[in-house]
Chimera marker file (.cmm) of the C-alpha trace (Angstrom):
<marker_set name="trace">
<marker id="1" x="-1.711" y="-10.468" z="-24.926" r="1" g="1" b="0" radius="0.5"/>
<marker id="2" x="-0.539" y="-10.888" z="-21.330" r="1" g="1" b="0" radius="0.5"/>
<marker id="3" x="-2.956" y="-11.142" z="-18.400" r="1" g="1" b="0" radius="0.5"/>
<marker id="4" x="-2.104" y="-7.689" z="-16.907" r="1" g="1" b="0" radius="0.5"/>
<marker id="5" x="-2.582" y="-5.856" z="-20.211" r="1" g="1" b="0" radius="0.5"/>
<marker id="6" x="-5.872" y="-7.664" z="-20.811" r="1" g="1" b="0" radius="0.5"/>
<marker id="7" x="-7.220" y="-6.729" z="-17.348" r="1" g="1" b="0" radius="0.5"/>
<marker id="8" x="-6.101" y="-3.104" z="-17.852" r="1" g="1" b="0" radius="0.5"/>
<marker id="9" x="-7.912" y="-2.921" z="-21.188" r="1" g="1" b="0" radius="0.5"/>
<marker id="10" x="-11.022" y="-4.435" z="-19.636" r="1" g="1" b="0" radius="0.5"/>
<marker id="11" x="-10.904" y="-1.789" z="-16.894" r="1" g="1" b="0" radius="0.5"/>
<marker id="12" x="-10.661" y="0.997" z="-19.469" r="1" g="1" b="0" radius="0.5"/>
<marker id="13" x="-13.631" y="-0.398" z="-21.396" r="1" g="1" b="0" radius="0.5"/>
<marker id="14" x="-15.788" y="-1.037" z="-18.296" r="1" g="1" b="0" radius="0.5"/>
<marker id="15" x="-14.890" y="2.042" z="-16.234" r="1" g="1" b="0" radius="0.5"/>
<marker id="16" x="-14.035" y="4.483" z="-18.987" r="1" g="1" b="0" radius="0.5"/>
<marker id="17" x="-10.706" y="5.329" z="-17.374" r="1" g="1" b="0" radius="0.5"/>
<marker id="18" x="-7.129" y="4.379" z="-17.968" r="1" g="1" b="0" radius="0.5"/>
<marker id="19" x="-4.865" y="2.992" z="-15.259" r="1" g="1" b="0" radius="0.5"/>
<marker id="20" x="-2.071" y="5.492" z="-14.621" r="1" g="1" b="0" radius="0.5"/>
<marker id="21" x="0.111" y="3.366" z="-12.356" r="1" g="1" b="0" radius="0.5"/>
<marker id="22" x="3.715" y="2.760" z="-13.290" r="1" g="1" b="0" radius="0.5"/>
<marker id="23" x="3.762" y="-0.656" z="-11.587" r="1" g="1" b="0" radius="0.5"/>
<marker id="24" x="1.351" y="-3.567" z="-11.387" r="1" g="1" b="0" radius="0.5"/>
<marker id="25" x="-0.739" y="-3.448" z="-8.214" r="1" g="1" b="0" radius="0.5"/>
<marker id="26" x="-0.959" y="-6.624" z="-6.132" r="1" g="1" b="0" radius="0.5"/>
<marker id="27" x="-3.984" y="-7.282" z="-3.926" r="1" g="1" b="0" radius="0.5"/>
<marker id="28" x="-2.201" y="-8.816" z="-0.923" r="1" g="1" b="0" radius="0.5"/>
<marker id="29" x="-3.068" y="-7.870" z="2.648" r="1" g="1" b="0" radius="0.5"/>
<marker id="30" x="-0.521" y="-8.113" z="5.472" r="1" g="1" b="0" radius="0.5"/>
<marker id="31" x="-0.312" y="-6.684" z="8.993" r="1" g="1" b="0" radius="0.5"/>
<marker id="32" x="2.058" y="-3.707" z="9.139" r="1" g="1" b="0" radius="0.5"/>
<marker id="33" x="3.396" y="-1.258" z="11.703" r="1" g="1" b="0" radius="0.5"/>
<marker id="34" x="3.495" y="2.437" z="10.863" r="1" g="1" b="0" radius="0.5"/>
<marker id="35" x="5.436" y="5.151" z="12.672" r="1" g="1" b="0" radius="0.5"/>
<marker id="36" x="6.559" y="8.671" z="12.020" r="1" g="1" b="0" radius="0.5"/>
<marker id="37" x="10.324" y="9.085" z="11.666" r="1" g="1" b="0" radius="0.5"/>
<marker id="38" x="12.055" y="9.483" z="15.064" r="1" g="1" b="0" radius="0.5"/>
<marker id="39" x="8.857" y="8.782" z="16.997" r="1" g="1" b="0" radius="0.5"/>
<marker id="40" x="8.786" y="5.904" z="19.445" r="1" g="1" b="0" radius="0.5"/>
<marker id="41" x="5.238" y="4.608" z="19.182" r="1" g="1" b="0" radius="0.5"/>
<marker id="42" x="4.053" y="2.634" z="16.199" r="1" g="1" b="0" radius="0.5"/>
<marker id="43" x="0.517" y="1.996" z="15.008" r="1" g="1" b="0" radius="0.5"/>
<marker id="44" x="-0.741" y="-1.351" z="13.780" r="1" g="1" b="0" radius="0.5"/>
<marker id="45" x="-2.466" y="-1.239" z="10.393" r="1" g="1" b="0" radius="0.5"/>
<marker id="46" x="-3.371" y="-3.514" z="7.500" r="1" g="1" b="0" radius="0.5"/>
<marker id="47" x="-2.090" y="-3.189" z="3.958" r="1" g="1" b="0" radius="0.5"/>
<marker id="48" x="-4.777" y="-3.423" z="1.278" r="1" g="1" b="0" radius="0.5"/>
<marker id="49" x="-2.569" y="-3.595" z="-1.819" r="1" g="1" b="0" radius="0.5"/>
<marker id="50" x="0.935" y="-2.710" z="-2.935" r="1" g="1" b="0" radius="0.5"/>
<marker id="51" x="3.221" y="-2.383" z="-5.916" r="1" g="1" b="0" radius="0.5"/>
<marker id="52" x="6.928" y="-1.791" z="-6.375" r="1" g="1" b="0" radius="0.5"/>
<marker id="53" x="6.365" y="1.949" z="-5.970" r="1" g="1" b="0" radius="0.5"/>
<marker id="54" x="3.999" y="2.142" z="-3.008" r="1" g="1" b="0" radius="0.5"/>
<marker id="55" x="1.178" y="0.784" z="-0.906" r="1" g="1" b="0" radius="0.5"/>
<marker id="56" x="-2.360" y="1.457" z="0.217" r="1" g="1" b="0" radius="0.5"/>
<marker id="57" x="-3.193" y="0.622" z="3.830" r="1" g="1" b="0" radius="0.5"/>
<marker id="58" x="-6.052" y="1.080" z="6.266" r="1" g="1" b="0" radius="0.5"/>
<marker id="59" x="-5.580" y="2.543" z="9.741" r="1" g="1" b="0" radius="0.5"/>
<marker id="60" x="-7.633" y="3.926" z="12.601" r="1" g="1" b="0" radius="0.5"/>
<marker id="61" x="-5.742" y="7.249" z="12.492" r="1" g="1" b="0" radius="0.5"/>
<marker id="62" x="-5.287" y="9.724" z="9.630" r="1" g="1" b="0" radius="0.5"/>
<marker id="63" x="-1.867" y="10.626" z="8.211" r="1" g="1" b="0" radius="0.5"/>
<marker id="64" x="-0.960" y="14.017" z="6.788" r="1" g="1" b="0" radius="0.5"/>
<marker id="65" x="-0.039" y="14.015" z="3.061" r="1" g="1" b="0" radius="0.5"/>
<marker id="66" x="3.625" y="14.921" z="2.603" r="1" g="1" b="0" radius="0.5"/>
<marker id="67" x="4.738" y="13.342" z="5.878" r="1" g="1" b="0" radius="0.5"/>
<marker id="68" x="7.409" y="10.636" z="5.997" r="1" g="1" b="0" radius="0.5"/>
<marker id="69" x="6.568" y="7.279" z="7.547" r="1" g="1" b="0" radius="0.5"/>
<marker id="70" x="8.518" y="4.198" z="8.532" r="1" g="1" b="0" radius="0.5"/>
<marker id="71" x="6.663" y="1.070" z="7.345" r="1" g="1" b="0" radius="0.5"/>
<marker id="72" x="7.460" y="-2.408" z="8.682" r="1" g="1" b="0" radius="0.5"/>
<marker id="73" x="5.716" y="-5.617" z="7.639" r="1" g="1" b="0" radius="0.5"/>
<marker id="74" x="4.951" y="-7.618" z="10.776" r="1" g="1" b="0" radius="0.5"/>
<marker id="75" x="4.550" y="-11.013" z="9.133" r="1" g="1" b="0" radius="0.5"/>
<marker id="76" x="6.523" y="-11.384" z="5.950" r="1" g="1" b="0" radius="0.5"/>
<marker id="77" x="6.399" y="-14.717" z="4.111" r="1" g="1" b="0" radius="0.5"/>
<marker id="78" x="8.132" y="-14.177" z="0.741" r="1" g="1" b="0" radius="0.5"/>
<marker id="79" x="8.219" y="-17.903" z="-0.053" r="1" g="1" b="0" radius="0.5"/>
<marker id="80" x="5.106" y="-18.904" z="1.838" r="1" g="1" b="0" radius="0.5"/>
<marker id="81" x="1.396" y="-18.424" z="1.222" r="1" g="1" b="0" radius="0.5"/>
<marker id="82" x="1.708" y="-15.250" z="-0.883" r="1" g="1" b="0" radius="0.5"/>
<marker id="83" x="2.369" y="-17.291" z="-4.080" r="1" g="1" b="0" radius="0.5"/>
<marker id="84" x="3.912" y="-14.344" z="-5.910" r="1" g="1" b="0" radius="0.5"/>
<marker id="85" x="1.430" y="-11.749" z="-4.685" r="1" g="1" b="0" radius="0.5"/>
<marker id="86" x="3.983" y="-10.271" z="-2.274" r="1" g="1" b="0" radius="0.5"/>
<marker id="87" x="6.431" y="-9.443" z="-5.070" r="1" g="1" b="0" radius="0.5"/>
<marker id="88" x="7.583" y="-5.843" z="-4.653" r="1" g="1" b="0" radius="0.5"/>
<marker id="89" x="6.534" y="-5.734" z="-0.994" r="1" g="1" b="0" radius="0.5"/>
<marker id="90" x="9.313" y="-4.272" z="1.162" r="1" g="1" b="0" radius="0.5"/>
<marker id="91" x="9.773" y="-5.696" z="4.655" r="1" g="1" b="0" radius="0.5"/>
<marker id="92" x="10.873" y="-2.308" z="6.027" r="1" g="1" b="0" radius="0.5"/>
<marker id="93" x="10.996" y="1.029" z="4.209" r="1" g="1" b="0" radius="0.5"/>
<marker id="94" x="10.493" y="4.764" z="4.326" r="1" g="1" b="0" radius="0.5"/>
<marker id="95" x="7.592" y="6.274" z="2.411" r="1" g="1" b="0" radius="0.5"/>
<marker id="96" x="5.798" y="9.550" z="1.763" r="1" g="1" b="0" radius="0.5"/>
<marker id="97" x="2.074" y="9.899" z="2.384" r="1" g="1" b="0" radius="0.5"/>
<marker id="98" x="0.437" y="10.873" z="-0.919" r="1" g="1" b="0" radius="0.5"/>
<marker id="99" x="-3.230" y="10.853" z="0.105" r="1" g="1" b="0" radius="0.5"/>
<marker id="100" x="-5.512" y="9.974" z="3.010" r="1" g="1" b="0" radius="0.5"/>
<marker id="101" x="-9.275" y="9.341" z="2.767" r="1" g="1" b="0" radius="0.5"/>
<marker id="102" x="-11.774" y="8.673" z="5.524" r="1" g="1" b="0" radius="0.5"/>
<marker id="103" x="-13.955" y="5.576" z="5.177" r="1" g="1" b="0" radius="0.5"/>
<marker id="104" x="-16.570" y="4.362" z="7.630" r="1" g="1" b="0" radius="0.5"/>
<marker id="105" x="-16.661" y="0.744" z="8.723" r="1" g="1" b="0" radius="0.5"/>
<marker id="106" x="-19.562" y="-0.223" z="11.020" r="1" g="1" b="0" radius="0.5"/>
<marker id="107" x="-20.055" y="3.449" z="12.010" r="1" g="1" b="0" radius="0.5"/>
<marker id="108" x="-16.390" y="3.733" z="13.040" r="1" g="1" b="0" radius="0.5"/>
<marker id="109" x="-14.115" y="6.045" z="11.034" r="1" g="1" b="0" radius="0.5"/>
<marker id="110" x="-11.095" y="4.431" z="9.404" r="1" g="1" b="0" radius="0.5"/>
<marker id="111" x="-8.637" y="5.860" z="6.924" r="1" g="1" b="0" radius="0.5"/>
<marker id="112" x="-7.238" y="4.522" z="3.687" r="1" g="1" b="0" radius="0.5"/>
<marker id="113" x="-3.777" y="5.921" z="3.081" r="1" g="1" b="0" radius="0.5"/>
<marker id="114" x="-1.731" y="5.870" z="-0.112" r="1" g="1" b="0" radius="0.5"/>
<marker id="115" x="2.040" y="6.007" z="0.245" r="1" g="1" b="0" radius="0.5"/>
<marker id="116" x="4.918" y="6.152" z="-2.205" r="1" g="1" b="0" radius="0.5"/>
<marker id="117" x="8.091" y="4.308" z="-1.274" r="1" g="1" b="0" radius="0.5"/>
<marker id="118" x="11.307" y="6.300" z="-1.284" r="1" g="1" b="0" radius="0.5"/>
<marker id="119" x="13.824" y="4.895" z="-3.767" r="1" g="1" b="0" radius="0.5"/>
<marker id="120" x="16.425" y="2.665" z="-2.099" r="1" g="1" b="0" radius="0.5"/>
<marker id="121" x="19.948" y="4.041" z="-1.899" r="1" g="1" b="0" radius="0.5"/>
<marker id="122" x="22.624" y="1.649" z="-3.121" r="1" g="1" b="0" radius="0.5"/>
<link id1="1" id2="2" r="1" g="1" b="0" radius="0.2"/>
<link id1="2" id2="3" r="1" g="1" b="0" radius="0.2"/>
<link id1="3" id2="4" r="1" g="1" b="0" radius="0.2"/>
<link id1="4" id2="5" r="1" g="1" b="0" radius="0.2"/>
<link id1="5" id2="6" r="1" g="1" b="0" radius="0.2"/>
<link id1="6" id2="7" r="1" g="1" b="0" radius="0.2"/>
<link id1="7" id2="8" r="1" g="1" b="0" radius="0.2"/>
<link id1="8" id2="9" r="1" g="1" b="0" radius="0.2"/>
<link id1="9" id2="10" r="1" g="1" b="0" radius="0.2"/>
<link id1="10" id2="11" r="1" g="1" b="0" radius="0.2"/>
<link id1="11" id2="12" r="1" g="1" b="0" radius="0.2"/>
<link id1="12" id2="13" r="1" g="1" b="0" radius="0.2"/>
<link id1="13" id2="14" r="1" g="1" b="0" radius="0.2"/>
<link id1="14" id2="15" r="1" g="1" b="0" radius="0.2"/>
<link id1="15" id2="16" r="1" g="1" b="0" radius="0.2"/>
<link id1="16" id2="17" r="1" g="1" b="0" radius="0.2"/>
<link id1="17" id2="18" r="1" g="1" b="0" radius="0.2"/>
<link id1="18" id2="19" r="1" g="1" b="0" radius="0.2"/>
<link id1="19" id2="20" r="1" g="1" b="0" radius="0.2"/>
<link id1="20" id2="21" r="1" g="1" b="0" radius="0.2"/>
<link id1="21" id2="22" r="1" g="1" b="0" radius="0.2"/>
<link id1="22" id2="23" r="1" g="1" b="0" radius="0.2"/>
<link id1="23" id2="24" r="1" g="1" b="0" radius="0.2"/>
<link id1="24" id2="25" r="1" g="1" b="0" radius="0.2"/>
<link id1="25" id2="26" r="1" g="1" b="0" radius="0.2"/>
<link id1="26" id2="27" r="1" g="1" b="0" radius="0.2"/>
<link id1="27" id2="28" r="1" g="1" b="0" radius="0.2"/>
<link id1="28" id2="29" r="1" g="1" b="0" radius="0.2"/>
<link id1="29" id2="30" r="1" g="1" b="0" radius="0.2"/>
<link id1="30" id2="31" r="1" g="1" b="0" radius="0.2"/>
<link id1="31" id2="32" r="1" g="1" b="0" radius="0.2"/>
<link id1="32" id2="33" r="1" g="1" b="0" radius="0.2"/>
<link id1="33" id2="34" r="1" g="1" b="0" radius="0.2"/>
<link id1="34" id2="35" r="1" g="1" b="0" radius="0.2"/>
<link id1="35" id2="36" r="1" g="1" b="0" radius="0.2"/>
<link id1="36" id2="37" r="1" g="1" b="0" radius="0.2"/>
<link id1="37" id2="38" r="1" g="1" b="0" radius="0.2"/>
<link id1="38" id2="39" r="1" g="1" b="0" radius="0.2"/>
<link id1="39" id2="40" r="1" g="1" b="0" radius="0.2"/>
<link id1="40" id2="41" r="1" g="1" b="0" radius="0.2"/>
<link id1="41" id2="42" r="1" g="1" b="0" radius="0.2"/>
<link id1="42" id2="43" r="1" g="1" b="0" radius="0.2"/>
<link id1="43" id2="44" r="1" g="1" b="0" radius="0.2"/>
<link id1="44" id2="45" r="1" g="1" b="0" radius="0.2"/>
<link id1="45" id2="46" r="1" g="1" b="0" radius="0.2"/>
<link id1="46" id2="47" r="1" g="1" b="0" radius="0.2"/>
<link id1="47" id2="48" r="1" g="1" b="0" radius="0.2"/>
<link id1="48" id2="49" r="1" g="1" b="0" radius="0.2"/>
<link id1="49" id2="50" r="1" g="1" b="0" radius="0.2"/>
<link id1="50" id2="51" r="1" g="1" b="0" radius="0.2"/>
<link id1="51" id2="52" r="1" g="1" b="0" radius="0.2"/>
<link id1="52" id2="53" r="1" g="1" b="0" radius="0.2"/>
<link id1="53" id2="54" r="1" g="1" b="0" radius="0.2"/>
<link id1="54" id2="55" r="1" g="1" b="0" radius="0.2"/>
<link id1="55" id2="56" r="1" g="1" b="0" radius="0.2"/>
<link id1="56" id2="57" r="1" g="1" b="0" radius="0.2"/>
<link id1="57" id2="58" r="1" g="1" b="0" radius="0.2"/>
<link id1="58" id2="59" r="1" g="1" b="0" radius="0.2"/>
<link id1="59" id2="60" r="1" g="1" b="0" radius="0.2"/>
<link id1="60" id2="61" r="1" g="1" b="0" radius="0.2"/>
<link id1="61" id2="62" r="1" g="1" b="0" radius="0.2"/>
<link id1="62" id2="63" r="1" g="1" b="0" radius="0.2"/>
<link id1="63" id2="64" r="1" g="1" b="0" radius="0.2"/>
<link id1="64" id2="65" r="1" g="1" b="0" radius="0.2"/>
<link id1="65" id2="66" r="1" g="1" b="0" radius="0.2"/>
<link id1="66" id2="67" r="1" g="1" b="0" radius="0.2"/>
<link id1="67" id2="68" r="1" g="1" b="0" radius="0.2"/>
<link id1="68" id2="69" r="1" g="1" b="0" radius="0.2"/>
<link id1="69" id2="70" r="1" g="1" b="0" radius="0.2"/>
<link id1="70" id2="71" r="1" g="1" b="0" radius="0.2"/>
<link id1="71" id2="72" r="1" g="1" b="0" radius="0.2"/>
<link id1="72" id2="73" r="1" g="1" b="0" radius="0.2"/>
<link id1="73" id2="74" r="1" g="1" b="0" radius="0.2"/>
<link id1="74" id2="75" r="1" g="1" b="0" radius="0.2"/>
<link id1="75" id2="76" r="1" g="1" b="0" radius="0.2"/>
<link id1="76" id2="77" r="1" g="1" b="0" radius="0.2"/>
<link id1="77" id2="78" r="1" g="1" b="0" radius="0.2"/>
<link id1="78" id2="79" r="1" g="1" b="0" radius="0.2"/>
<link id1="79" id2="80" r="1" g="1" b="0" radius="0.2"/>
<link id1="80" id2="81" r="1" g="1" b="0" radius="0.2"/>
<link id1="81" id2="82" r="1" g="1" b="0" radius="0.2"/>
<link id1="82" id2="83" r="1" g="1" b="0" radius="0.2"/>
<link id1="83" id2="84" r="1" g="1" b="0" radius="0.2"/>
<link id1="84" id2="85" r="1" g="1" b="0" radius="0.2"/>
<link id1="85" id2="86" r="1" g="1" b="0" radius="0.2"/>
<link id1="86" id2="87" r="1" g="1" b="0" radius="0.2"/>
<link id1="87" id2="88" r="1" g="1" b="0" radius="0.2"/>
<link id1="88" id2="89" r="1" g="1" b="0" radius="0.2"/>
<link id1="89" id2="90" r="1" g="1" b="0" radius="0.2"/>
<link id1="90" id2="91" r="1" g="1" b="0" radius="0.2"/>
<link id1="91" id2="92" r="1" g="1" b="0" radius="0.2"/>
<link id1="92" id2="93" r="1" g="1" b="0" radius="0.2"/>
<link id1="93" id2="94" r="1" g="1" b="0" radius="0.2"/>
<link id1="94" id2="95" r="1" g="1" b="0" radius="0.2"/>
<link id1="95" id2="96" r="1" g="1" b="0" radius="0.2"/>
<link id1="96" id2="97" r="1" g="1" b="0" radius="0.2"/>
<link id1="97" id2="98" r="1" g="1" b="0" radius="0.2"/>
<link id1="98" id2="99" r="1" g="1" b="0" radius="0.2"/>
<link id1="99" id2="100" r="1" g="1" b="0" radius="0.2"/>
<link id1="100" id2="101" r="1" g="1" b="0" radius="0.2"/>
<link id1="101" id2="102" r="1" g="1" b="0" radius="0.2"/>
<link id1="102" id2="103" r="1" g="1" b="0" radius="0.2"/>
<link id1="103" id2="104" r="1" g="1" b="0" radius="0.2"/>
<link id1="104" id2="105" r="1" g="1" b="0" radius="0.2"/>
<link id1="105" id2="106" r="1" g="1" b="0" radius="0.2"/>
<link id1="106" id2="107" r="1" g="1" b="0" radius="0.2"/>
<link id1="107" id2="108" r="1" g="1" b="0" radius="0.2"/>
<link id1="108" id2="109" r="1" g="1" b="0" radius="0.2"/>
<link id1="109" id2="110" r="1" g="1" b="0" radius="0.2"/>
<link id1="110" id2="111" r="1" g="1" b="0" radius="0.2"/>
<link id1="111" id2="112" r="1" g="1" b="0" radius="0.2"/>
<link id1="112" id2="113" r="1" g="1" b="0" radius="0.2"/>
<link id1="113" id2="114" r="1" g="1" b="0" radius="0.2"/>
<link id1="114" id2="115" r="1" g="1" b="0" radius="0.2"/>
<link id1="115" id2="116" r="1" g="1" b="0" radius="0.2"/>
<link id1="116" id2="117" r="1" g="1" b="0" radius="0.2"/>
<link id1="117" id2="118" r="1" g="1" b="0" radius="0.2"/>
<link id1="118" id2="119" r="1" g="1" b="0" radius="0.2"/>
<link id1="119" id2="120" r="1" g="1" b="0" radius="0.2"/>
<link id1="120" id2="121" r="1" g="1" b="0" radius="0.2"/>
<link id1="121" id2="122" r="1" g="1" b="0" radius="0.2"/>
</marker_set>
């Protein structure tokens, strides 16, 4: 049994829920820049995890579900210190906001945002 399947089964047993993701999530944090399409100013944020289909990041501003964002990785090291954890991470892409949740860090509101990458056009 491979390592991913084993960890998924352990999660089901421990948490009583099944993972519904289509792709394996990678816990790899990188600095990113987020902007709305055709807007000049970008916002710095931090990715929390990603997979081939999307990403979760934390920002100081909320994003409206359904909106389209431009995502750019600020420091991308595909053959450097990520040791395979950055597989599936796109250096620049368009994505749709799927959800946005407020979290409080040291009494300051932050937001965790889940996005789904748009499929690349070839």
